[in-house]
A tleap script that builds the chain and sets N, CA, C and O, in Angstrom:
source leaprc.protein.ff14SB
mol = sequence {
  NILE ARG PHE ASP ASN PHE CYS ARG ARG VAL
  VAL ALA LYS THR LYS PRO ARG GLU PHE HIE
  ILE ARG TRP ALA PHE GLN THR ALA LEU ASN
  HIE GLY GLN ARG GLU ILE TYR HIE MET LEU
  VAL TYR LEU ASN LYS ALA ARG GLY LYS ILE
  ARG PRO ASP VAL ALA GLY LEU LEU HIE SER
  THR LYS GLU GLY PHE LEU LEU LEU LYS LYS
  ALA TYR GLU THR LYS ASP LEU GLU LEU LEU
  GLU ASP LEU HIE ARG LYS GLU HIE GLU LEU
  VAL TYR LYS LYS GLY TYR ALA LEU LEU GLY
  ARG ASN ALA ASP ALA VAL LEU VAL HIE HIE
  ILE ILE SER ALA MET ARG ASP PHE TYR LEU
  ALA ALA SER PRO LEU THR THR LEU LEU LEU
  GLY ALA SER ALA CASP
}
set mol.1.N position { 28.117 -148.881 -23.498 }
set mol.1.CA position { 26.713 -149.206 -24.592 }
set mol.1.C position { 26.055 -147.901 -24.438 }
set mol.1.O position { 25.203 -147.833 -25.324 }
set mol.2.N position { 26.055 -147.040 -23.862 }
set mol.2.CA position { 25.317 -145.991 -23.682 }
set mol.2.C position { 26.033 -145.093 -25.106 }
set mol.2.O position { 25.337 -144.802 -26.079 }
set mol.3.N position { 27.112 -144.835 -25.035 }
set mol.3.CA position { 27.705 -144.229 -26.256 }
set mol.3.C position { 27.367 -144.734 -27.815 }
set mol.3.O position { 27.250 -143.986 -28.786 }
set mol.4.N position { 27.269 -145.841 -27.812 }
set mol.4.CA position { 27.104 -146.958 -29.141 }
set mol.4.C position { 25.082 -146.552 -28.989 }
set mol.4.O position { 24.484 -146.612 -30.063 }
set mol.5.N position { 24.407 -146.264 -27.991 }
set mol.5.CA position { 22.749 -145.904 -28.080 }
set mol.5.C position { 22.964 -144.763 -28.920 }
set mol.5.O position { 22.695 -144.883 -30.115 }
set mol.6.N position { 23.459 -143.543 -28.429 }
set mol.6.CA position { 24.241 -142.531 -28.620 }
set mol.6.C position { 24.636 -142.031 -30.216 }
set mol.6.O position { 24.601 -140.808 -30.352 }
set mol.7.N position { 24.864 -142.510 -30.965 }
set mol.7.CA position { 25.559 -143.134 -31.757 }
set mol.7.C position { 24.953 -143.569 -33.155 }
set mol.7.O position { 25.262 -143.147 -34.269 }
set mol.8.N position { 23.881 -144.652 -32.759 }
set mol.8.CA position { 22.489 -145.034 -33.426 }
set mol.8.C position { 21.596 -143.891 -33.514 }
set mol.8.O position { 21.041 -143.494 -34.539 }
set mol.9.N position { 21.509 -143.408 -32.371 }
set mol.9.CA position { 20.382 -142.369 -32.153 }
set mol.9.C position { 20.522 -141.091 -33.485 }
set mol.9.O position { 19.671 -140.697 -34.282 }
set mol.10.N position { 22.119 -140.648 -33.279 }
set mol.10.CA position { 22.403 -139.881 -34.316 }
set mol.10.C position { 22.210 -140.361 -35.864 }
set mol.10.O position { 21.734 -139.795 -36.848 }
set mol.11.N position { 22.787 -141.651 -35.654 }
set mol.11.CA position { 22.444 -141.820 -37.089 }
set mol.11.C position { 21.322 -142.254 -38.023 }
set mol.11.O position { 21.471 -142.235 -39.245 }
set mol.12.N position { 20.122 -142.672 -37.392 }
set mol.12.CA position { 18.833 -142.639 -37.217 }
set mol.12.C position { 18.288 -141.589 -37.490 }
set mol.12.O position { 17.289 -141.635 -38.208 }
set mol.13.N position { 18.919 -139.940 -36.857 }
set mol.13.CA position { 18.135 -139.136 -37.414 }
set mol.13.C position { 18.941 -138.181 -38.955 }
set mol.13.O position { 18.277 -137.800 -39.919 }
set mol.14.N position { 20.190 -138.015 -38.828 }
set mol.14.CA position { 20.680 -137.506 -39.724 }
set mol.14.C position { 21.062 -138.522 -41.573 }
set mol.14.O position { 21.240 -138.052 -42.696 }
set mol.15.N position { 21.050 -139.754 -41.157 }
set mol.15.CA position { 20.575 -140.562 -42.221 }
set mol.15.C position { 19.563 -141.680 -42.273 }
set mol.15.O position { 19.670 -142.906 -42.247 }
set mol.16.N position { 18.859 -141.104 -42.328 }
set mol.16.CA position { 17.277 -141.973 -42.259 }
set mol.16.C position { 17.006 -142.945 -43.079 }
set mol.16.O position { 16.489 -144.017 -42.764 }
set mol.17.N position { 17.511 -142.442 -44.686 }
set mol.17.CA position { 17.049 -143.747 -45.724 }
set mol.17.C position { 17.958 -144.736 -45.412 }
set mol.17.O position { 17.588 -145.880 -45.677 }
set mol.18.N position { 19.200 -144.582 -44.851 }
set mol.18.CA position { 20.086 -146.404 -44.754 }
set mol.18.C position { 20.681 -146.498 -43.292 }
set mol.18.O position { 21.807 -146.959 -43.104 }
set mol.19.N position { 19.721 -145.953 -42.063 }
set mol.19.CA position { 20.670 -146.385 -40.696 }
set mol.19.C position { 20.434 -147.791 -40.858 }
set mol.19.O position { 21.374 -148.584 -40.813 }
set mol.20.N position { 19.195 -148.178 -41.051 }
set mol.20.CA position { 19.326 -149.775 -40.920 }
set mol.20.C position { 20.467 -150.289 -41.287 }
set mol.20.O position { 20.654 -151.172 -40.451 }
set mol.21.N position { 21.653 -150.294 -42.264 }
set mol.21.CA position { 22.337 -150.290 -43.294 }
set mol.21.C position { 23.755 -150.185 -42.088 }
set mol.21.O position { 24.363 -151.227 -41.841 }
set mol.22.N position { 24.079 -149.180 -41.570 }
set mol.22.CA position { 24.667 -148.445 -40.729 }
set mol.22.C position { 24.814 -148.874 -39.230 }
set mol.22.O position { 25.849 -148.739 -38.578 }
set mol.23.N position { 23.756 -149.358 -38.817 }
set mol.23.CA position { 23.675 -150.145 -37.872 }
set mol.23.C position { 24.027 -151.953 -37.816 }
set mol.23.O position { 24.203 -152.851 -36.991 }
set mol.24.N position { 23.998 -151.806 -38.777 }
set mol.24.CA position { 24.284 -153.685 -39.338 }
set mol.24.C position { 26.004 -153.507 -38.997 }
set mol.24.O position { 26.811 -154.015 -38.217 }
set mol.25.N position { 26.017 -152.506 -40.041 }
set mol.25.CA position { 27.596 -152.001 -39.586 }
set mol.25.C position { 28.416 -152.053 -38.434 }
set mol.25.O position { 29.542 -152.550 -38.412 }
set mol.26.N position { 27.574 -151.300 -37.055 }
set mol.26.CA position { 28.270 -150.928 -36.293 }
set mol.26.C position { 28.232 -152.215 -35.186 }
set mol.26.O position { 28.989 -152.359 -34.227 }
set mol.27.N position { 27.065 -153.153 -35.629 }
set mol.27.CA position { 26.673 -154.128 -34.748 }
set mol.27.C position { 28.018 -155.198 -34.807 }
set mol.27.O position { 28.693 -155.643 -33.879 }
set mol.28.N position { 28.078 -155.327 -35.657 }
set mol.28.CA position { 29.364 -155.816 -36.539 }
set mol.28.C position { 30.308 -155.921 -35.779 }
set mol.28.O position { 30.613 -156.884 -35.075 }
set mol.29.N position { 30.985 -154.583 -35.930 }
set mol.29.CA position { 31.936 -153.626 -35.346 }
set mol.29.C position { 32.100 -154.243 -33.928 }
set mol.29.O position { 33.080 -154.909 -33.594 }
set mol.30.N position { 30.944 -153.925 -33.056 }
set mol.30.CA position { 30.855 -153.898 -31.682 }
set mol.30.C position { 30.857 -155.208 -31.257 }
set mol.30.O position { 31.261 -155.349 -30.103 }
set mol.31.N position { 30.432 -156.506 -32.013 }
set mol.31.CA position { 30.248 -157.958 -31.840 }
set mol.31.C position { 32.026 -158.293 -31.917 }
set mol.31.O position { 32.488 -159.263 -31.317 }
set mol.32.N position { 32.652 -157.624 -32.497 }
set mol.32.CA position { 34.219 -158.394 -32.846 }
set mol.32.C position { 35.161 -157.571 -31.827 }
set mol.32.O position { 36.205 -158.175 -31.578 }
set mol.33.N position { 34.999 -156.130 -31.084 }
set mol.33.CA position { 35.394 -155.439 -30.101 }
set mol.33.C position { 35.129 -155.842 -28.877 }
set mol.33.O position { 35.729 -155.516 -27.853 }
set mol.34.N position { 33.933 -156.789 -29.016 }
set mol.34.CA position { 33.969 -157.515 -27.468 }
set mol.34.C position { 33.892 -158.550 -27.433 }
set mol.34.O position { 33.048 -159.061 -26.696 }
set mol.35.N position { 34.792 -159.373 -28.263 }
set mol.35.CA position { 35.006 -160.762 -28.762 }
set mol.35.C position { 36.914 -160.399 -28.196 }
set mol.35.O position { 37.685 -161.308 -27.887 }
set mol.36.N position { 37.269 -159.000 -28.194 }
set mol.36.CA position { 38.234 -159.124 -28.114 }
set mol.36.C position { 38.768 -158.539 -26.783 }
set mol.36.O position { 39.891 -158.577 -26.282 }
set mol.37.N position { 37.594 -157.982 -26.369 }
set mol.37.CA position { 37.077 -157.304 -24.970 }
set mol.37.C position { 37.566 -159.016 -23.829 }
set mol.37.O position { 38.420 -159.096 -22.946 }
set mol.38.N position { 36.786 -159.920 -24.263 }
set mol.38.CA position { 36.211 -161.212 -23.652 }
set mol.38.C position { 37.520 -161.881 -23.309 }
set mol.38.O position { 37.856 -162.479 -22.287 }
set mol.39.N position { 38.249 -161.595 -24.562 }
set mol.39.CA position { 39.805 -162.610 -24.753 }
set mol.39.C position { 40.868 -162.092 -23.608 }
set mol.39.O position { 41.705 -162.708 -22.949 }
set mol.40.N position { 40.415 -160.437 -23.651 }
set mol.40.CA position { 41.668 -160.150 -22.697 }
set mol.40.C position { 41.102 -160.163 -21.096 }
set mol.40.O position { 41.862 -160.252 -20.132 }
set mol.41.N position { 39.750 -160.067 -21.001 }
set mol.41.CA position { 39.533 -160.436 -19.929 }
set mol.41.C position { 39.483 -162.000 -19.778 }
set mol.41.O position { 39.455 -162.074 -18.550 }
set mol.42.N position { 39.460 -162.962 -20.111 }
set mol.42.CA position { 40.083 -164.328 -19.964 }
set mol.42.C position { 41.412 -164.384 -19.855 }
set mol.42.O position { 41.709 -165.066 -18.875 }
set mol.43.N position { 42.466 -163.916 -20.497 }
set mol.43.CA position { 43.570 -163.604 -20.027 }
set mol.43.C position { 44.242 -163.039 -19.197 }
set mol.43.O position { 45.444 -163.253 -19.042 }
set mol.44.N position { 43.674 -162.362 -18.646 }
set mol.44.CA position { 43.860 -160.971 -17.173 }
set mol.44.C position { 43.490 -162.266 -16.257 }
set mol.44.O position { 44.594 -162.513 -15.771 }
set mol.45.N position { 42.742 -163.077 -15.819 }
set mol.45.CA position { 42.087 -164.086 -15.271 }
set mol.45.C position { 43.034 -164.910 -14.940 }
set mol.45.O position { 43.665 -164.846 -13.885 }
set mol.46.N position { 43.307 -166.340 -16.466 }
set mol.46.CA position { 44.315 -167.172 -16.415 }
set mol.46.C position { 45.886 -166.611 -15.831 }
set mol.46.O position { 46.688 -167.292 -15.193 }
set mol.47.N position { 46.042 -165.235 -16.235 }
set mol.47.CA position { 46.939 -164.219 -15.842 }
set mol.47.C position { 48.389 -165.387 -16.873 }
set mol.47.O position { 49.550 -165.533 -16.493 }
set mol.48.N position { 47.908 -165.866 -17.853 }
set mol.48.CA position { 49.266 -166.458 -19.048 }
set mol.48.C position { 48.812 -164.999 -19.611 }
set mol.48.O position { 48.097 -164.006 -19.478 }
set mol.49.N position { 50.269 -166.000 -20.687 }
set mol.49.CA position { 50.356 -165.523 -21.782 }
set mol.49.C position { 50.296 -165.994 -22.923 }
set mol.49.O position { 50.093 -167.207 -22.955 }
set mol.50.N position { 50.458 -165.181 -24.442 }
set mol.50.CA position { 50.400 -165.356 -25.401 }
set mol.50.C position { 51.297 -166.154 -26.468 }
set mol.50.O position { 52.362 -165.710 -26.896 }
set mol.51.N position { 50.675 -167.528 -26.889 }
set mol.51.CA position { 52.046 -167.932 -27.340 }
set mol.51.C position { 51.858 -167.459 -28.743 }
set mol.51.O position { 50.843 -167.103 -29.341 }
set mol.52.N position { 53.075 -167.548 -29.099 }
set mol.52.CA position { 53.249 -166.884 -30.331 }
set mol.52.C position { 52.900 -167.221 -31.327 }
set mol.52.O position { 53.126 -166.427 -32.240 }
set mol.53.N position { 52.166 -168.567 -31.701 }
set mol.53.CA position { 51.307 -168.646 -32.870 }
set mol.53.C position { 49.379 -167.845 -32.585 }
set mol.53.O position { 48.740 -167.148 -33.373 }
set mol.54.N position { 49.134 -168.144 -31.732 }
set mol.54.CA position { 48.502 -167.054 -31.239 }
set mol.54.C position { 48.020 -165.773 -30.876 }
set mol.54.O position { 46.915 -165.357 -30.528 }
set mol.55.N position { 49.317 -165.170 -31.072 }
set mol.55.CA position { 49.815 -163.943 -31.092 }
set mol.55.C position { 49.748 -163.484 -32.305 }
set mol.55.O position { 49.310 -162.337 -32.397 }
set mol.56.N position { 50.070 -164.060 -33.352 }
set mol.56.CA position { 50.268 -164.019 -34.580 }
set mol.56.C position { 48.983 -164.234 -35.380 }
set mol.56.O position { 48.847 -163.677 -36.468 }
set mol.57.N position { 48.049 -165.019 -34.876 }
set mol.57.CA position { 46.759 -164.742 -35.128 }
set mol.57.C position { 46.074 -163.612 -34.773 }
set mol.57.O position { 45.316 -163.097 -35.595 }
set mol.58.N position { 46.224 -163.121 -33.631 }
set mol.58.CA position { 45.605 -162.002 -32.882 }
set mol.58.C position { 46.006 -160.940 -34.117 }
set mol.58.O position { 45.124 -160.326 -34.717 }
set mol.59.N position { 47.297 -160.803 -34.404 }
set mol.59.CA position { 47.870 -159.929 -35.018 }
set mol.59.C position { 47.203 -159.527 -36.207 }
set mol.59.O position { 46.864 -158.395 -36.555 }
set mol.60.N position { 46.972 -161.340 -37.153 }
set mol.60.CA position { 46.746 -160.899 -38.411 }
set mol.60.C position { 45.048 -160.463 -38.618 }
set mol.60.O position { 44.498 -160.075 -39.648 }
set mol.61.N position { 44.361 -160.715 -37.029 }
set mol.61.CA position { 42.832 -159.945 -37.039 }
set mol.61.C position { 43.239 -158.583 -36.770 }
set mol.61.O position { 42.623 -157.878 -37.569 }
set mol.62.N position { 43.874 -157.974 -36.136 }
set mol.62.CA position { 44.156 -156.759 -36.313 }
set mol.62.C position { 44.356 -156.344 -37.382 }
set mol.62.O position { 43.617 -155.438 -37.768 }
set mol.63.N position { 45.601 -156.915 -38.424 }
set mol.63.CA position { 45.217 -156.421 -39.902 }
set mol.63.C position { 44.050 -156.427 -40.602 }
set mol.63.O position { 43.725 -155.586 -41.440 }
set mol.64.N position { 43.375 -157.440 -40.236 }
set mol.64.CA position { 42.298 -157.544 -40.694 }
set mol.64.C position { 41.225 -156.427 -40.525 }
set mol.64.O position { 40.766 -156.076 -41.612 }
set mol.65.N position { 40.812 -155.911 -39.671 }
set mol.65.CA position { 40.063 -154.614 -38.857 }
set mol.65.C position { 40.546 -153.265 -39.425 }
set mol.65.O position { 39.774 -152.362 -39.749 }
set mol.66.N position { 42.186 -153.193 -39.539 }
set mol.66.CA position { 42.184 -151.913 -40.202 }
set mol.66.C position { 42.369 -151.912 -41.537 }
set mol.66.O position { 42.758 -150.904 -42.126 }
set mol.67.N position { 42.045 -153.304 -42.277 }
set mol.67.CA position { 41.817 -153.135 -43.997 }
set mol.67.C position { 40.178 -153.010 -43.531 }
set mol.67.O position { 39.846 -152.280 -44.464 }
set mol.68.N position { 39.156 -153.163 -42.902 }
set mol.68.CA position { 37.956 -152.957 -43.280 }
set mol.68.C position { 38.023 -151.626 -42.571 }
set mol.68.O position { 36.926 -151.158 -42.876 }
set mol.69.N position { 38.608 -150.737 -41.831 }
set mol.69.CA position { 39.082 -149.321 -41.703 }
set mol.69.C position { 39.222 -148.371 -42.456 }
set mol.69.O position { 38.632 -147.292 -42.508 }
set mol.70.N position { 40.396 -148.988 -43.321 }
set mol.70.CA position { 40.817 -148.623 -44.458 }
set mol.70.C position { 39.756 -148.360 -45.733 }
set mol.70.O position { 39.732 -147.446 -46.557 }
set mol.71.N position { 39.052 -149.308 -45.593 }
set mol.71.CA position { 38.271 -149.258 -47.171 }
set mol.71.C position { 37.059 -148.661 -46.309 }
set mol.71.O position { 36.516 -147.841 -47.050 }
set mol.72.N position { 36.518 -148.691 -45.318 }
set mol.72.CA position { 35.767 -147.408 -44.593 }
set mol.72.C position { 35.833 -146.369 -45.016 }
set mol.72.O position { 34.872 -145.744 -45.464 }
set mol.73.N position { 37.544 -145.782 -44.930 }
set mol.73.CA position { 37.558 -144.487 -44.789 }
set mol.73.C position { 37.907 -143.818 -46.516 }
set mol.73.O position { 37.408 -142.829 -47.052 }
set mol.74.N position { 38.713 -144.579 -46.943 }
set mol.74.CA position { 38.969 -144.775 -48.504 }
set mol.74.C position { 38.112 -144.999 -49.683 }
set mol.74.O position { 38.255 -144.753 -50.880 }
set mol.75.N position { 36.700 -145.816 -48.618 }
set mol.75.CA position { 35.580 -146.320 -49.917 }
set mol.75.C position { 36.042 -147.040 -51.011 }
set mol.75.O position { 35.585 -146.996 -52.153 }
set mol.76.N position { 36.887 -147.645 -50.640 }
set mol.76.CA position { 37.564 -148.726 -51.335 }
set mol.76.C position { 37.441 -150.422 -51.640 }
set mol.76.O position { 38.254 -151.251 -51.233 }
set mol.77.N position { 36.248 -150.711 -52.440 }
set mol.77.CA position { 35.814 -152.193 -52.547 }
set mol.77.C position { 36.609 -153.436 -52.405 }
set mol.77.O position { 36.278 -154.463 -51.812 }
set mol.78.N position { 38.027 -153.112 -53.223 }
set mol.78.CA position { 38.842 -154.025 -53.452 }
set mol.78.C position { 39.670 -154.424 -52.307 }
set mol.78.O position { 40.484 -155.347 -52.343 }
set mol.79.N position { 39.304 -153.326 -50.798 }
set mol.79.CA position { 39.784 -153.720 -49.765 }
set mol.79.C position { 39.303 -154.545 -49.162 }
set mol.79.O position { 39.841 -155.321 -48.372 }
set mol.80.N position { 37.971 -154.446 -49.545 }
set mol.80.CA position { 36.690 -155.749 -49.060 }
set mol.80.C position { 37.600 -157.116 -49.475 }
set mol.80.O position { 38.023 -158.088 -48.849 }
set mol.81.N position { 37.649 -156.774 -50.503 }
set mol.81.CA position { 38.089 -158.494 -51.331 }
set mol.81.C position { 39.409 -159.281 -50.779 }
set mol.81.O position { 39.703 -160.470 -50.660 }
set mol.82.N position { 40.158 -157.859 -50.458 }
set mol.82.CA position { 41.608 -158.434 -49.213 }
set mol.82.C position { 41.038 -159.108 -48.181 }
set mol.82.O position { 41.304 -160.266 -47.861 }
set mol.83.N position { 39.988 -158.141 -47.482 }
set mol.83.CA position { 39.257 -158.177 -46.138 }
set mol.83.C position { 38.919 -160.195 -45.885 }
set mol.83.O position { 39.214 -160.924 -44.938 }
set mol.84.N position { 38.151 -160.523 -47.304 }
set mol.84.CA position { 37.643 -161.626 -47.462 }
set mol.84.C position { 38.933 -162.278 -47.481 }
set mol.84.O position { 39.318 -162.992 -46.555 }
set mol.85.N position { 39.453 -162.094 -48.288 }
set mol.85.CA position { 40.626 -163.576 -48.351 }
set mol.85.C position { 40.990 -163.572 -46.936 }
set mol.85.O position { 40.749 -164.659 -46.411 }
set mol.86.N position { 41.637 -162.452 -45.923 }
set mol.86.CA position { 42.352 -162.945 -45.041 }
set mol.86.C position { 41.442 -163.438 -44.262 }
set mol.86.O position { 41.767 -164.422 -43.597 }
set mol.87.N position { 40.187 -162.947 -44.139 }
set mol.87.CA position { 39.231 -163.810 -43.019 }
set mol.87.C position { 39.149 -165.558 -43.392 }
set mol.87.O position { 39.350 -166.244 -42.390 }
set mol.88.N position { 38.924 -166.235 -44.490 }
set mol.88.CA position { 39.252 -166.888 -45.036 }
set mol.88.C position { 40.415 -167.716 -44.302 }
set mol.88.O position { 40.278 -168.507 -43.369 }
set mol.89.N position { 41.585 -167.338 -44.955 }
set mol.89.CA position { 42.876 -167.989 -44.456 }
set mol.89.C position { 42.838 -167.978 -42.420 }
set mol.89.O position { 43.069 -168.931 -41.675 }
set mol.90.N position { 42.553 -166.881 -42.131 }
set mol.90.CA position { 42.905 -166.789 -40.601 }
set mol.90.C position { 42.086 -168.044 -40.077 }
set mol.90.O position { 42.473 -169.145 -39.687 }
set mol.91.N position { 40.821 -167.495 -40.204 }
set mol.91.CA position { 39.874 -168.604 -39.863 }
set mol.91.C position { 39.690 -170.008 -39.794 }
set mol.91.O position { 39.598 -170.745 -38.812 }
set mol.92.N position { 39.646 -170.288 -41.206 }
set mol.92.CA position { 39.660 -171.558 -41.406 }
set mol.92.C position { 40.639 -173.116 -41.868 }
set mol.92.O position { 40.500 -174.339 -41.890 }
set mol.93.N position { 41.696 -172.006 -42.199 }
set mol.93.CA position { 42.993 -172.329 -42.142 }
set mol.93.C position { 43.501 -172.327 -40.729 }
set mol.93.O position { 42.963 -172.999 -39.849 }
set mol.94.N position { 44.810 -171.363 -40.476 }
set mol.94.CA position { 45.149 -171.124 -39.298 }
set mol.94.C position { 44.170 -171.631 -38.017 }
set mol.94.O position { 44.171 -172.781 -37.577 }
set mol.95.N position { 43.096 -170.208 -37.376 }
set mol.95.CA position { 42.106 -170.821 -36.649 }
set mol.95.C position { 41.820 -172.094 -36.418 }
set mol.95.O position { 42.185 -172.510 -35.318 }
set mol.96.N position { 41.115 -173.065 -37.333 }
set mol.96.CA position { 40.925 -173.972 -37.056 }
set mol.96.C position { 42.220 -175.179 -36.538 }
set mol.96.O position { 42.123 -175.926 -35.564 }
set mol.97.N position { 43.356 -175.098 -37.462 }
set mol.97.CA position { 44.101 -176.040 -36.940 }
set mol.97.C position { 44.887 -175.591 -35.608 }
set mol.97.O position { 45.326 -176.544 -34.964 }
set mol.98.N position { 45.118 -174.443 -35.132 }
set mol.98.CA position { 45.110 -173.749 -33.883 }
set mol.98.C position { 44.016 -174.535 -32.906 }
set mol.98.O position { 44.405 -175.421 -32.145 }
set mol.99.N position { 42.798 -174.195 -32.977 }
set mol.99.CA position { 41.707 -175.153 -31.996 }
set mol.99.C position { 41.660 -176.472 -31.712 }
set mol.99.O position { 41.099 -176.968 -30.735 }
set mol.100.N position { 42.511 -177.297 -32.944 }
set mol.100.CA position { 42.489 -178.672 -32.219 }
set mol.100.C position { 43.840 -179.027 -31.862 }
set mol.100.O position { 44.052 -180.124 -31.346 }
set mol.101.N position { 44.744 -178.240 -32.077 }
set mol.101.CA position { 45.913 -178.546 -31.527 }
set mol.101.C position { 46.658 -177.678 -30.316 }
set mol.101.O position { 47.722 -177.946 -29.758 }
set mol.102.N position { 45.797 -176.597 -30.096 }
set mol.102.CA position { 46.432 -175.592 -28.765 }
set mol.102.C position { 45.790 -175.424 -27.605 }
set mol.102.O position { 44.607 -175.100 -27.705 }
set mol.103.N position { 46.295 -175.569 -26.390 }
set mol.103.CA position { 45.853 -175.393 -25.375 }
set mol.103.C position { 44.643 -174.324 -24.752 }
set mol.103.O position { 43.704 -174.270 -23.957 }
set mol.104.N position { 45.405 -173.541 -25.732 }
set mol.104.CA position { 44.662 -171.901 -25.919 }
set mol.104.C position { 43.568 -172.046 -26.475 }
set mol.104.O position { 43.288 -171.056 -27.151 }
set mol.105.N position { 42.876 -172.769 -26.499 }
set mol.105.CA position { 41.482 -172.754 -27.449 }
set mol.105.C position { 40.390 -171.713 -27.463 }
set mol.105.O position { 39.738 -171.389 -28.455 }
set mol.106.N position { 40.244 -171.128 -25.989 }
set mol.106.CA position { 39.391 -169.925 -25.377 }
set mol.106.C position { 40.159 -169.074 -25.965 }
set mol.106.O position { 39.385 -168.444 -26.686 }
set mol.107.N position { 41.427 -168.567 -26.142 }
set mol.107.CA position { 41.651 -167.711 -26.512 }
set mol.107.C position { 41.896 -167.232 -28.442 }
set mol.107.O position { 42.095 -166.166 -29.025 }
set mol.108.N position { 41.742 -168.674 -28.885 }
set mol.108.CA position { 42.059 -168.444 -30.363 }
set mol.108.C position { 40.219 -168.991 -30.904 }
set mol.108.O position { 39.947 -169.189 -32.089 }
set mol.109.N position { 39.452 -169.105 -30.063 }
set mol.109.CA position { 37.942 -169.076 -30.413 }
set mol.109.C position { 37.695 -167.113 -29.977 }
set mol.109.O position { 37.078 -166.523 -30.863 }
set mol.110.N position { 37.803 -166.890 -29.673 }
set mol.110.CA position { 37.940 -165.134 -29.092 }
set mol.110.C position { 38.333 -164.552 -30.606 }
set mol.110.O position { 37.615 -163.791 -31.255 }
set mol.111.N position { 39.618 -165.070 -31.026 }
set mol.111.CA position { 40.551 -164.100 -32.057 }
set mol.111.C position { 39.853 -164.468 -33.226 }
set mol.111.O position { 39.769 -163.707 -34.190 }
set mol.112.N position { 39.356 -165.571 -33.196 }
set mol.112.CA position { 38.345 -166.242 -34.828 }
set mol.112.C position { 37.366 -165.455 -34.782 }
set mol.112.O position { 37.083 -164.643 -35.663 }
set mol.113.N position { 36.415 -165.737 -33.142 }
set mol.113.CA position { 35.504 -164.990 -33.597 }
set mol.113.C position { 35.074 -163.445 -33.643 }
set mol.113.O position { 33.995 -162.902 -33.882 }
set mol.114.N position { 36.564 -162.869 -33.264 }
set mol.114.CA position { 36.777 -161.484 -33.319 }
set mol.114.C position { 36.724 -161.067 -35.092 }
set mol.114.O position { 36.156 -160.097 -35.595 }
set mol.115.N position { 37.436 -162.045 -35.722 }
set mol.115.CA position { 37.967 -161.920 -37.459 }
set mol.115.C position { 36.585 -161.827 -37.830 }
set mol.115.O position { 35.890 -160.909 -38.268 }
set mol.116.N position { 36.422 -162.756 -37.603 }
set mol.116.CA position { 34.512 -163.206 -38.093 }
set mol.116.C position { 33.431 -161.942 -38.209 }
set mol.116.O position { 32.768 -161.739 -39.226 }
set mol.117.N position { 33.375 -161.280 -37.231 }
set mol.117.CA position { 32.418 -160.330 -36.961 }
set mol.117.C position { 33.389 -158.825 -38.017 }
set mol.117.O position { 32.742 -158.168 -38.834 }
set mol.118.N position { 34.233 -158.666 -37.881 }
set mol.118.CA position { 35.221 -158.090 -38.854 }
set mol.118.C position { 34.618 -158.343 -39.491 }
set mol.118.O position { 33.556 -157.722 -39.456 }
set mol.119.N position { 34.805 -159.711 -40.861 }
set mol.119.CA position { 34.310 -159.418 -42.240 }
set mol.119.C position { 32.762 -159.678 -42.443 }
set mol.119.O position { 32.362 -159.345 -43.558 }
set mol.120.N position { 31.964 -160.121 -41.725 }
set mol.120.CA position { 30.468 -160.021 -41.104 }
set mol.120.C position { 30.423 -158.124 -41.736 }
set mol.120.O position { 29.697 -157.631 -42.599 }
set mol.121.N position { 31.237 -157.633 -41.091 }
set mol.121.CA position { 31.128 -155.644 -41.249 }
set mol.121.C position { 31.174 -155.392 -42.513 }
set mol.121.O position { 30.648 -154.356 -42.919 }
set mol.122.N position { 31.702 -156.126 -43.259 }
set mol.122.CA position { 31.968 -155.498 -44.568 }
set mol.122.C position { 30.608 -155.907 -45.425 }
set mol.122.O position { 30.133 -155.159 -46.279 }
set mol.123.N position { 30.189 -156.873 -45.165 }
set mol.123.CA position { 28.518 -157.077 -45.902 }
set mol.123.C position { 27.992 -155.266 -45.937 }
set mol.123.O position { 28.060 -154.554 -46.939 }
set mol.124.N position { 27.511 -154.856 -44.641 }
set mol.124.CA position { 26.884 -153.535 -44.414 }
set mol.124.C position { 27.683 -152.802 -45.391 }
set mol.124.O position { 27.160 -152.340 -46.405 }
set mol.125.N position { 28.950 -152.672 -45.129 }
set mol.125.CA position { 29.501 -151.922 -45.651 }
set mol.125.C position { 29.790 -151.581 -47.236 }
set mol.125.O position { 30.267 -150.492 -47.553 }
set mol.126.N position { 29.387 -152.839 -48.445 }
set mol.126.CA position { 29.774 -152.908 -49.175 }
set mol.126.C position { 28.541 -152.206 -49.904 }
set mol.126.O position { 28.556 -151.581 -50.964 }
set mol.127.N position { 27.325 -152.511 -48.939 }
set mol.127.CA position { 26.290 -151.589 -50.004 }
set mol.127.C position { 25.990 -149.877 -48.931 }
set mol.127.O position { 24.886 -149.332 -48.918 }
set mol.128.N position { 27.061 -149.392 -48.251 }
set mol.128.CA position { 27.227 -148.597 -48.181 }
set mol.128.C position { 28.016 -148.064 -49.126 }
set mol.128.O position { 27.463 -147.402 -50.004 }
set mol.129.N position { 29.121 -148.191 -49.150 }
set mol.129.CA position { 30.159 -147.925 -50.457 }
set mol.129.C position { 29.292 -148.171 -51.829 }
set mol.129.O position { 29.955 -147.687 -52.746 }
set mol.130.N position { 28.468 -148.550 -52.168 }
set mol.130.CA position { 27.815 -148.815 -53.519 }
set mol.130.C position { 26.683 -147.996 -53.822 }
set mol.130.O position { 26.405 -147.536 -54.930 }
set mol.131.N position { 26.030 -147.845 -52.721 }
set mol.131.CA position { 25.267 -146.820 -52.649 }
set mol.131.C position { 26.031 -145.268 -52.556 }
set mol.131.O position { 25.263 -144.376 -52.917 }
set mol.132.N position { 27.054 -144.908 -52.245 }
set mol.132.CA position { 27.915 -143.963 -51.418 }
set mol.132.C position { 28.160 -143.461 -53.679 }
set mol.132.O position { 27.792 -142.425 -54.233 }
set mol.133.N position { 28.801 -144.563 -54.258 }
set mol.133.CA position { 29.001 -144.538 -55.777 }
set mol.133.C position { 28.198 -144.284 -56.716 }
set mol.133.O position { 28.475 -144.066 -57.896 }
set mol.134.N position { 26.736 -144.316 -55.992 }
set mol.134.CA position { 25.633 -144.526 -57.039 }
set mol.134.C position { 24.820 -143.161 -56.738 }
set mol.134.O position { 23.808 -142.936 -57.401 }
set mol.135.N position { 25.211 -142.319 -55.828 }
set mol.135.CA position { 24.862 -140.930 -55.677 }
set mol.135.C position { 25.594 -140.103 -56.128 }
set mol.135.O position { 25.321 -138.908 -56.013 }
savepdb mol mol.pdb
quit
């Protein structure tokens, strides 16, 4: 949390015109990270293993995060479209199906919440990338 606050102060000082957009991006990333953290805490307390279908969901979430990261690094808006498709498939199709029939509902909830947060980070990132292309 202290590192996050430090990063926010640096952004506010170095990018005063767009700091609120960068903060929105950073906040969504942090929420996604915290969902993964809470999933791991739950898994550790339950001393359970992740079933293969849930592990596949987690792997897809990692792929979604990596798409977001690559879009940020390369400033490629098309990757954000891929992220949107991946989020829709993962959350609304695979995730909801697993929630309805899986004993690992808490794990699935954290995973799809993380993916949703990574997807929500794409909105401020789109604004940043469009602003960078206009400069």
